[in-house]
N, C-alpha and C positions, 0 to 999 in steps of 0.2 A: 492631498493622497487622492490619489485615481480612485473612481466607484469599479466595484467588482461585481460583476453579474456570475452567478456559479448555478449551477441545477444543484439539487434536493433530492438524493433518492428521498426520502420520507414522505414530498410537500410531491414529487414528479414534476415541479415548477423550478424555470429559472429567476432568481430572484436577487437584488442588493445583497452584497456580503457585507454585516456590521457584525464586527467583536464584540466579544462581552463587555471587555475591557476595552476603550478607547485606543489606540497605539500599539496595542498588543494581538497578538494572535497564537491563539495554542493547537497543535495539531499532531492528532493519533495517528500512525498508519501501520495497520499489522503487517510486519518484515514476515522472513522467512522461516517457513519450518526446515532447518540444516538436516537436510537426510540425502542434499543430491547436487550436482552442479546445476547451477542458474540457468533457464533457457530464456528465452525471449519473449515469454508471457510472464517470467518474471521482473526481467527488467523494463519490461513497460510499465507498471506499477511503479516502478521505482523511479524510473524519467517524469512521467506525467507527474506526480508527485512534488519533485522535484523542480520542474516547472511552476507550479502552485508555492512553491516555496519560494523560490526567485525571485517571482512576481510580486510579492507580499515584501519581501524585503525590498526590493527596487522603490517599490512606491511608500516606504517608510515604516512600514511596519516592524516591531523585535516582536522576531517567533521562535516560538521554543515550540521546536517539531519531535517528537517520540516517534521510535521505529523501533517494535519490538525485535527479540528473536527466540522461537520457542523451540527449544533445546531438551525438551522429553517431549517423546510424541510416541504412538502404535510404531509408527513409521521408524522412526531413527532406532529404536530397537529389533525390528526387522532388519534393519541395514545392518547395524551392528551384529547380527549372528553371521547373516551373508559375507562380513568383511572380516569376520573372526577378531571383532576389537571392540575395547571396551564404546559403549555407548556415550560416555562423555566424551572420548576422542574422537569419536565420528562424528559427535557434533560441532566441536571444533574445526574438525578438519574443513569443511562445510560453511562453516559459519564463515571462515578465513577464504576461500573460495568466492563468497556470496559479497563480502568483504573489496577484494580485489575485482571482482566482476563490475561493481556500481562506481571503482572510483576511476575503473579502465574507463565509463563511460563518463565523466566526472558530472556523477551524482552526491551533489555536496554530503558527507558524515551527519548525521542527524545529531540532534543536542543533546538526547543520551539515547543510550540504545541499551534497553534492558533485557536482560535474560530472564525466562520463565523460570528457571531452578534459581536464580538470586531473591526470588520473591514470595518465596514459601509462606514467612511470616505474614506478608498483606492478605494473602488468598485464605490462610486459617481466620485470619480476624473478620475478613468478610463474609465467610464461610456461620460462623458466630453469630454476625447478623441477621442473616438469612432466615437461621434455623431459629433464632430469639425474636424472632418477626412472625413466624410462621409459614414463610414463604420456602423453607426448603426444610429437609427431614435426613436424620439418620435413622433406617431400618436396623442397624445392627451388624452388620457383615461388613464396616468399612467405609463402604459407600457413601456419598451423600447427594442428594438429588433436590434438584428446583422443581416445583410443584407448580406445575404450567396452569393448570385449570383454574387457579387461585388469582392471575393475572389478567388485568382489564383490559391494557394493552396490546397483549401479545399479540406478535402477528405484524401490526401495523407496518413493519419496513416492507415487506414481502407483499405484503396484501393477501396472505393465503389463510384459509377456516383451519382450526386447530383438528376439528371432528376427519380433515381431510388427510392430516399426513398421516403419514407412516412412522413406525415404532423407533424412536430416539435408538440407532445402531449403536450405542457409546460404550454399553453395558449390559447383564444378566437382565432381561426383564423381572426376572422373581419379587426381585427386593420393591420394584415398582409400582406407588400405586396408582399409576397413569401408564399405559407406554410408550408415551409422549415427553415425562419426565426426564430430563437430560441427566447429567452425572458432570457435578461439580468437583465430583472428587470421586475416585475410584481404588476400590482396595487395594494393597499388595497382592500381586503375585508371584509362585516363585521364581528367585533371580531376578527377578526385575527390580532396578531400583526403587530407592522409596522413602517416605521422610513421616516421622510421628506426626497425630495429630489427637484432639480428645475424643476422638472416633476410629479413632483405629489405624495404622501404618498404610501407606499412598500413595499418589500422585497426584496431578492437578489434571481433572478435567479440559480438555481443548480450551472453553471457551472463557472458563474463571481467569485465566491469567492476562485474560486483554482487559480483562475488568479491572483486576484489583492493579496493577503495573500505572491503567492509566490515569485512575482515584489516585494514585503513590506520587505522581508524579502531574499531573497539572489539575488534581483539586477535584470537585464535585462537579462542575461544570466546565464544560470548554466549546472549542468552536469547532473544529474541524472533525471529524472520524473517517479515516479514508481505505481502502482498500479495491479488493478487483470483484469485479460484479459476483462471484461465484461463491463470495463469501454474506453475501446482505441474507440467506437462510443455509446452513442455521447457523454462521460463528455470528453474524453482526446479532440478527434477531438476538442470540440467547444471551449475548453482550447487554443488551438494552434491556434484557428480562431480570439479571440478576443486579445489575447495578440499579434499576426505581424498583426494586422490590426492597433494597437494600437503604432509598431513599436519596440517592443520586439522581443528578438532572443528566449528567454524562452529556453526550453529545448533541451539541446545538445544530448540528448540517453534517448529513452524509454525504460521503461522495464516493462512484465507483468507476474505475475504468475497467472497458469491454474487453474481450479477451481477443488474442493473435491465434487465429486457422490457420489449418491448409488443407484447403479443397472441401471449405464450409463447417471443419469441425476443431472446439478445443482440443489446441497443443494440451498432449498430456503424455504420461509415460506408459499408461495401457495402451495407446494408441499406438505409441513407436515412431508419431511422429513431430519429435523434439528437435529444434535445433538450438545446437548451445551458444551464448557468449564465447566462453572458451575454444570452442571448436571454430568459430569466425574468426579469430582474432591470431590464433593459429595460422588459419589460409593468409594471412595475411591484410585482413579488411581493415583498414582504420575506423577506430572507434567512434571516432564523431562521423564517420558516412553510418555506422550501427543507429546510433545516435537520431541524424536526420534522416533516416529511412522511419525511425516509432514517429517520429515528431507531422510527418506526414498524413497521419490520422487523427482526427479529432479523438481524445480519450472516451469518450461514449459510445465510439462505433466499432463495430469489430473490423481486426484490422485481418486480412485475407494474407498472411506473409508469401512472399517468393520472391526468390534469390536477386528478383530481376531490378527489387527496389533497390534494392544496393548500387546497381550501376547507377538508379533513376538521381538517387540521394549522393555517388561519388561525383558527380558532374555538375549539380546545384553546387557542390562543396567547391570543388576546382576553379568553377568558374566565379564563385564568392571569393574565395580568397585571389584568384588574381585579380579581380574588381579593387580591392581593398592595394595590392601593393604597387596599384597608379599611384602616380604625384598626386591627383584631381580626382577627388570622387566625389560626386553629387551630397548635395547638402542633408547635413545628418541630423540637423534636430527635425525634419519631417519625417524621415525613416524610422528614427528611435519615438517618435511620438504614432506610426502607424503600428510597430511594434507591439508596443502596449494597448495602445486600443483593441488590434485583435488577440491578444490575450486577456484583456478588460473582459470580453464577452466570452466567457467559460471556456479561457484557454485554449483559444480557436488556435492550435499552433499550424493549420494549416492555411491558415487564412494569414499568418506572421510568414512565414514562408513563402507565400507567394506575393508578400510587400516586399520580397528581400529580392524577389523574383523580378518584379514590375523596378525596383530602384537600379540594377541592375542592365534593364533594356536602358532605361532614359538613361544611366552612366555614359554606356556603349551608344548612347543618338548623341553623346557630346555636352550634357550639364555637368557641370564640373564645381570644385568647393567644398569646406566640409574637413571635418579630418577624418583621416581612416583611422586613426586610432583608437578615437571616442566610438566610433561605428564595433569596430573591432569587440569593443570591451564593454557594449552593450548588449550587441550579440553573446557573448557571453555570458553576463551577469542575469538577461532576460530568458534566452532557451538554451544554454549549457553548452553551444558550442563553441568550443574553442579553435578561436582562427589561426 
């Protein structure tokens, strides 16, 4: 197996990746909160972690890949009111739209794709453990909170200081011991969906679900936890906090992809600067062009989106398809090795695309030999670009 050098958000260093179990890799990536159409920022994360999974599989690892679906959340409830539909119907509708968008971009389906509402039992069991060992408390109103001042390693992922934090804006501070304590469970509100627990009816806090599902599918320790950079705090910090407080080792390495921006601002609904995948596809943009455009930037670099990138990606793909259609192509072993070498250095997709460009230049200068079909399959297997 080839060596893979990966950045770790926790150590802020690039180092050789070594799985906990030789030959096997366990990964958990935070998926969508299904309350809107997926935009380029959403699918960038999916494509980036798809590249990692493909590299691991190509090089011989047995990969278990979990990507969750957050199907209960304040945003979903608000959207249900706006659309005048049941909350579960809204969640299912947008989950299907996300699935279609991922599939169109050749993102492999996860090994398992658990929904939050399907794992309430595991969440209750986790809260029971945290209350029993004194890390969490139930003040009697139906909420359950994690007591962050009892956690020695809290905020090590983001490097912040507890006293500098604003109060956790996830519940009424009235019942908290410290305003920065965060809600594991939220007491039921009139008209909202709820589930029974020993502390009262309610629904899960955002952070609890991922710890419970990661533990259920991957055990007490697993290799890689991934997601967008905006999840480092509070979501991933709080996942670590509640998992370690329960006695779990949790994730061994943390990977985060940077944002997609427009005019230097992160894409978001509030800023009105979203570029939707469905919109681009309706306009006739080739899905592989969209994927290639996303791969032109390293996953840890902000990607300032401009539609001109689609034209540049289209030109590269057109040239690549033309080269692969010719009866004689450059030696494939060398270019495949170059693709693997580029991705082995912290998933350097720009370097991988540059290697393909160099190969095409050499081919146009008369180099020949090799198997175009083999190279085409390798490009699909490693980069997910279906030629």
